[in-house]
C-alpha positions in Angstrom: 0.0 0.0 0.1 2.8 2.4 0.9 4.4 1.8 -2.6 1.2 3.2 -4.1 1.5 6.2 -2.0 4.9 6.8 -3.1 4.0 7.4 -6.8 1.7 9.7 -8.7 1.3 11.3 -12.0 2.1 15.2 -11.9 3.3 18.1 -13.6 6.5 19.7 -12.5 8.5 23.0 -12.7 11.9 23.4 -11.7 12.8 27.2 -11.0 16.1 28.8 -10.2 16.7 31.2 -7.4 15.1 34.1 -9.2 12.0 32.4 -10.0 12.6 31.5 -13.6 11.5 28.3 -15.1 14.6 26.0 -15.9 12.5 22.8 -16.8 8.9 21.7 -16.8 6.5 19.2 -18.1 4.4 16.1 -17.2 6.1 13.1 -15.3 5.6 10.4 -12.6 6.6 11.7 -9.1 8.3 9.1 -7.3 9.3 9.4 -3.5 12.4 7.3 -2.5 14.2 6.9 1.0 16.6 9.8 0.1 14.6 12.1 -2.1 12.0 12.6 -4.8 12.3 12.4 -8.7 9.9 13.6 -11.4 10.8 13.4 -15.1 14.7 14.1 -15.2 14.8 16.0 -11.9 15.7 14.2 -8.6 16.0 16.2 -5.2 17.5 14.9 -2.2 15.7 15.4 0.9 18.9 16.9 2.7 18.6 19.7 0.2 14.9 20.2 0.5 14.8 22.9 3.2 11.2 23.7 3.3 7.8 22.0 2.1 4.7 23.6 1.4 1.6 21.7 0.4 -1.8 23.6 -0.3 -4.2 24.2 -3.0 -3.2 21.0 -4.8 0.3 22.5 -5.2 3.4 21.1 -3.4 6.5 23.2 -3.4 10.0 22.3 -2.2 12.7 24.8 -1.5 16.1 23.6 -2.6 19.5 24.2 -1.3 21.6 26.1 -2.5 18.7 27.8 -4.4 15.7 27.2 -6.5 12.5 25.4 -6.1 10.4 22.5 -7.2 6.8 22.7 -7.7 4.5 19.7 -8.2 0.8 20.3 -9.5 -1.8 18.2 -11.3 -1.8 15.4 -8.6 -5.5 15.3 -8.7 -7.0 12.8 -6.0 -3.6 11.6 -5.1 -2.6 15.0 -3.8 -3.2 14.7 -0.1 -1.8 11.1 0.3 1.3 11.9 -1.8 1.9 15.1 0.1 1.5 13.2 3.5 4.0 10.6 2.3 6.5 13.1 0.9 6.4 15.0 4.0 6.9 11.8 6.1 9.8 10.6 4.2 11.5 14.1 4.0 11.2 14.5 7.8 12.7 11.0 8.3 15.7 11.8 6.0 16.3 15.1 7.8 16.0 13.7 11.2 19.0 11.3 10.4 20.8 14.3 8.4 20.7 16.5 11.4 22.0 13.7 13.7 18.8 13.4 15.7 18.0 9.8 15.3 18.6 7.0 17.6 19.8 3.4 17.4 16.3 1.9 17.7 13.0 3.0 16.3 11.2 5.7 18.2 7.7 5.7 19.9 5.9 8.6 18.0 3.4 11.1 19.3 1.5 13.6 17.1 0.8 16.8 18.3 1.9 20.5 18.1 4.7 22.6 19.2 3.3 25.4 21.2 4.9 28.8 21.2 2.9 31.4 23.0 -0.6 31.4 21.4 0.7 29.7 18.1 0.5 26.1 17.7 2.6 24.5 14.9 1.9 20.9 13.9 4.8 18.6 15.1 5.6 15.1 15.6 7.4 14.1 19.0 9.7 11.1 18.3 11.0 9.4 22.0 14.2 7.4 21.6 16.0 5.8 24.7 18.5 8.9 24.6 16.4 11.8 23.5 13.2 13.5 22.3 13.3 14.6 18.7 10.9 17.3 17.7 9.7 17.3 14.0 7.8 20.4 13.2 5.9 20.4 9.9 7.4 23.8 9.1 10.8 23.9 10.4 14.0 21.7 11.0 13.9 18.9 13.4 15.8 19.3 16.6 16.2 17.2 19.7 16.3 17.3 23.6 18.8 15.0 25.0 17.3 13.2 28.1 20.3 14.0 30.0 19.8 17.7 29.4 16.2 17.8 30.7 16.0 19.6 34.1 12.1 19.0 34.3 9.4 17.0 32.6 6.0 18.0 33.7 2.5 18.8 32.4 0.4 22.0 31.8 -3.4 22.2 31.9 -4.2 25.4 30.1 -3.7 24.4 27.5 -3.0 20.6 28.1 0.6 20.0 27.2 3.9 18.5 28.2 6.6 20.9 29.2 10.2 19.9 28.8 12.7 22.2 30.7 16.4 22.4 29.7 17.6 24.8 32.2 15.8 28.1 31.6 14.6 27.1 28.2 11.1 25.4 27.8 9.6 23.3 24.9 6.0 22.9 25.2 4.3 19.9 23.3 0.6 20.4 23.1 -2.4 18.8 21.0 -1.6 15.5 22.3 -5.1 14.5 23.1 -5.2 11.4 25.5 -1.6 10.6 24.8 -0.3 13.7 26.8 0.2 11.8 30.1 1.6 9.0 28.2 4.3 11.0 26.8 5.1 12.8 30.0 5.4 9.4 31.8 7.5 7.7 29.1 10.1 10.5 29.0 10.3 10.8 32.6 10.5 7.1 33.0 13.4 6.9 30.4 15.3 9.8 31.9 15.0 8.4 35.4 16.2 5.0 34.5 19.4 6.7 32.9 20.1 8.5 36.1 19.7 5.3 38.2 21.9 3.3 35.9 24.6 5.8 36.2 24.2 6.1 39.9 24.7 2.4 40.1 27.5 2.3 37.7 29.5 5.1 39.6 28.1 5.0 43.1 27.5 8.7 42.7 24.3 10.4 42.3 24.0 13.4 40.1 25.4 12.1 36.7 23.2 12.5 33.7 23.8 11.2 30.1 26.3 13.5 28.4 26.7 15.8 31.4 30.2 16.2 32.9 30.3 16.9 36.6 32.8 19.1 38.3 35.5 17.3 40.4 34.2 19.0 43.7 30.7 17.4 43.2 32.1 13.8 42.8 33.2 12.1 45.9 36.2 9.9 45.5 36.8 11.6 42.1 40.3 10.3 41.4 39.3 6.8 42.0 36.2 7.0 39.8 38.5 8.5 37.1 40.8 5.7 37.3 38.0 3.1 37.3 36.2 4.9 34.5 39.3 5.0 32.3 40.8 2.4 29.9 44.2 1.4 31.4 45.9 2.9 28.2 44.4 6.2 28.9 44.5 6.5 32.6 47.9 8.1 32.8 46.8 10.8 30.2 43.8 11.4 32.1 45.7 11.9 35.4 48.0 14.4 33.5 45.1 16.3 31.9 43.4 16.6 35.3 46.9 18.2 36.6 46.8 20.6 33.7 43.6 22.1 34.7 43.6 25.9 35.1 40.8 28.3 35.5 38.2 25.7 36.4 37.7 22.2 37.8 38.1 19.1 35.6 34.9 17.4 34.9 33.9 13.7 34.5 31.2 12.4 32.6 29.4 9.3 30.8 27.4 9.2 27.6 25.3 6.8 25.8 26.8 6.6 22.2 24.7 6.6 19.2 27.4 5.6 17.0 29.3 2.8 18.7 32.3 1.2 16.9 34.3 -2.0 17.2 37.5 -0.2 18.2 36.7 1.0 21.8 39.0 1.3 24.5 37.6 -0.6 27.5 37.6 0.4 31.3 38.1 -2.4 33.7 35.6 -3.6 34.4 34.1 -2.6 31.1 31.3 0.0 31.0 28.1 -1.5 29.8 27.3 -1.0 25.9 27.0 1.5 24.4 28.3 3.8 27.2 31.6 5.9 27.1 33.3 7.8 29.8 34.9 11.2 29.2 36.8 14.1 30.7 36.6 17.8 30.1 39.4 19.9 31.5 39.4 23.8 31.3 42.9 25.3 30.7 42.5 29.1 30.7 40.3 29.9 27.7 40.5 26.4 26.3 38.8 23.2 27.3 40.1 19.6 26.4 38.0 16.8 25.7 39.3 13.3 26.3 37.4 10.1 25.8 38.5 7.8 28.8 36.7 4.6 27.6 34.8 4.1 24.6 35.8 5.0 20.8 39.2 5.4 19.6 38.8 9.1 19.6 41.5 11.7 19.4 41.9 14.3 22.2 40.0 17.8 21.1 40.8 21.2 22.3 38.1 23.8 22.1 38.1 27.5 22.8 35.4 28.7 24.9 33.4 28.0 28.1 33.3 24.4 29.7 29.5 24.5 30.2 28.7 25.7 26.7 31.2 23.2 25.0 29.5 20.3 27.3 26.0 21.4 26.2 27.0 21.2 22.5 28.7 17.9 22.9 25.8 16.6 24.8 23.6 17.5 21.9 25.8 15.7 19.6 25.9 12.6 22.0 29.6 12.7 21.7 29.6 11.8 18.1 33.0 12.1 16.5 32.7 11.6 12.8 31.5 15.1 12.0 33.9 16.6 14.4 36.8 14.8 12.8 36.1 16.1 9.2 38.8 18.2 7.7 38.0 21.4 6.0 38.0 19.4 2.8 35.9 16.7 3.9 33.4 19.4 5.3 33.0 21.3 1.9 29.2 21.6 1.2 28.9 19.3 -1.7 25.9 17.4 -3.0 27.7 14.0 -2.1 28.7 15.1 1.6 26.4 13.0 3.7 27.0 15.6 6.8 26.1 18.6 4.5 22.7 19.1 6.2 24.2 19.2 9.6 27.2 21.1 8.6 25.1 23.8 7.4 22.1 23.8 9.7 23.1 22.1 13.2 24.1 24.8 15.5 25.7 22.8 18.1 28.0 21.2 15.5 28.8 24.3 13.8 29.9 26.0 17.1 32.2 22.9 18.1 33.8 23.0 14.8 34.3 26.8 14.8 35.7 26.4 18.4 38.1 23.4 17.6 41.6 24.3 18.1 43.3 21.2 18.0 42.7 17.3 17.4 45.5 15.2 18.7 45.8 11.5 18.0 46.8 9.1 20.7 50.4 8.5 19.5 54.0 8.5 21.1 53.8 12.4 20.9 50.5 12.8 22.4 51.5 14.6 25.8 53.7 17.1 24.0 51.2 18.0 21.5 48.4 18.3 24.0 50.8 20.6 26.0 51.4 22.7 23.1 47.7 22.9 22.1 46.6 24.0 25.7 49.4 26.8 25.5 47.7 28.0 22.4 50.2 26.9 20.0 49.0 25.3 16.6 49.3 21.6 16.4 49.1 19.4 13.2 46.2 16.8 13.1 
């Protein structure tokens, strides 16, 4: 049945950035997993920055410029437009790194902003909630960043708090309480697991905790570190200045087979990490988990941590060279690179990426002094 929804006879017009028609004609519009095609035109969903469907006309705004219009869909208009929106949203959730390992629970509702109500889908993963508005890019709220998950009565809604910021999910009908309970249950389960793992209350997924708030910090640091990284971790802690070193744990969304293991190993797919302020710089060291390099960022440790938490400590988009990060139609990270603000901030703040080799300590020392370091 879904295959029938993904095809429809149509007329198309491909317009340039000034609105002039470049190609047009009849054709069969076909929705794929990664894009939509009609006649000789194929548009990737990662490049379809806006979708409008009304009055029997569908328009896609295209990156870097231009627009694709589909008309004369007849009775297939509603079903085709709905399937096109669903497929585009799914691709853009992945392209903006807002997906998870398993399939989410999905709640249909609206994103409430003051008096406005914007139709949206709320996708609950084990690690975060992804909000998919009909008229904007998807974004996510990591469960570890939530400081509150409550309900409101006027209008009925679920309220997600991340510090002073509030995201309000409304028009959920009878599923309001189910969404609130499911998010709170998963967030609390994460906190209990981390308390059992560390013996310390107060850890949250992706959030590093300052040394003064962690009883037995040095012993936990040693226990959470892979043996081959323990000495480097102690060296980094001693190098801290202008702030406390911070220890954290993160549930990874892109685990790999080259992970360094603590002893005893952390449960899959968790990793441990260290954030060390050094003046106006902050060093990130993965203590147990993926074979990541040490990163040195410019900025405030709290802000750096929030952005890393939003990425679930993903390494691949951070490790891209300038050449690899060019916004080409073949770059699988092109949507995240041009529209995902936490990734943009972290890449702009990166001052060094130091591999774990024989020269690691000297290279990190130079990076923390502000000297350039070759990748």
